[in-house]
C-alpha positions as CSV (number, residue, x, y, z in Angstrom):
1,X,-3.8,-31.2,5.9
2,X,-3.6,-27.5,7.0
3,X,-6.7,-25.4,7.5
4,X,-6.9,-22.5,5.1
5,X,-8.2,-20.2,7.7
6,X,-6.3,-20.9,11.0
7,X,-3.4,-23.0,9.6
8,X,-4.0,-25.8,12.1
9,X,-2.8,-29.3,11.1
10,X,-5.7,-31.8,10.7
11,X,-5.9,-35.4,9.6
12,X,-6.0,-35.9,5.9
13,X,-9.5,-37.5,6.2
14,X,-11.0,-34.7,8.3
15,X,-14.1,-33.0,7.0
16,X,-13.9,-30.0,9.3
17,X,-11.1,-28.2,11.1
18,X,-10.6,-29.3,14.7
19,X,-9.9,-25.7,15.8
20,X,-12.1,-23.4,13.8
21,X,-14.6,-25.8,12.3
22,X,-14.3,-24.7,8.7
23,X,-15.2,-27.2,6.0
24,X,-11.9,-28.7,4.7
25,X,-13.5,-30.4,1.7
26,X,-14.1,-27.2,-0.2
27,X,-11.9,-26.2,-3.0
28,X,-9.2,-23.8,-1.8
29,X,-9.6,-20.1,-2.8
30,X,-7.4,-18.8,-5.6
31,X,-4.5,-16.9,-4.1
32,X,-2.4,-14.7,-6.4
33,X,1.3,-15.4,-6.5
34,X,4.1,-12.8,-6.7
35,X,4.4,-13.5,-10.4
36,X,0.8,-12.6,-10.9
37,X,1.3,-9.4,-9.0
38,X,4.4,-8.6,-11.1
39,X,2.5,-9.2,-14.3
40,X,-0.5,-7.1,-13.3
41,X,1.7,-4.2,-12.1
42,X,3.8,-4.4,-15.3
43,X,0.6,-4.1,-17.4
44,X,-0.6,-1.2,-15.2
45,X,2.7,0.7,-15.6
46,X,2.8,0.0,-19.3
47,X,-0.8,1.4,-19.8
48,X,0.1,4.5,-17.7
49,X,3.2,5.2,-19.7
50,X,1.4,4.8,-23.0
51,X,-1.5,7.0,-21.7
52,X,1.0,9.7,-20.6
53,X,2.6,9.9,-24.0
54,X,-0.7,9.8,-25.8
55,X,-2.1,12.6,-23.7
56,X,1.1,14.5,-24.1
57,X,0.9,14.2,-27.8
58,X,-2.7,15.2,-27.8
59,X,-2.1,18.3,-25.7
60,X,0.9,19.4,-27.8
61,X,-1.5,19.8,-30.7
62,X,-3.8,22.3,-28.9
63,X,-3.7,25.8,-30.4
64,X,-1.3,28.3,-28.8
65,X,-3.6,30.4,-26.6
66,X,-4.5,27.3,-24.5
67,X,-0.9,26.1,-24.2
68,X,0.4,29.2,-22.4
69,X,2.9,28.4,-19.7
70,X,3.1,31.9,-18.2
71,X,0.1,33.6,-16.6
72,X,-0.5,37.1,-18.0
73,X,0.1,39.9,-15.5
74,X,-3.3,41.5,-16.0
75,X,-4.9,38.3,-14.8
76,X,-2.8,38.0,-11.6
77,X,-1.6,41.4,-10.5
78,X,-0.8,40.2,-7.0
79,X,1.9,37.8,-8.3
80,X,5.4,39.3,-8.5
81,X,8.3,37.8,-10.4
């Protein structure tokens, strides 16, 4: 049996690790696999894509004065094109 902390080989009947002393009879911690990471990242990316298009759609419906792409010259006289 391997210790979950220091990876030292111990006897199968050992109660504690012979190197670090951790209790070997405890349930092992859940460790995510690469499939779990892939699933979670896929969900995150899907949510981000849907949110991007939803926000884009919402912003396209805002009235024209707020959707200006060019800054008026009287607001920024120091900018030259």
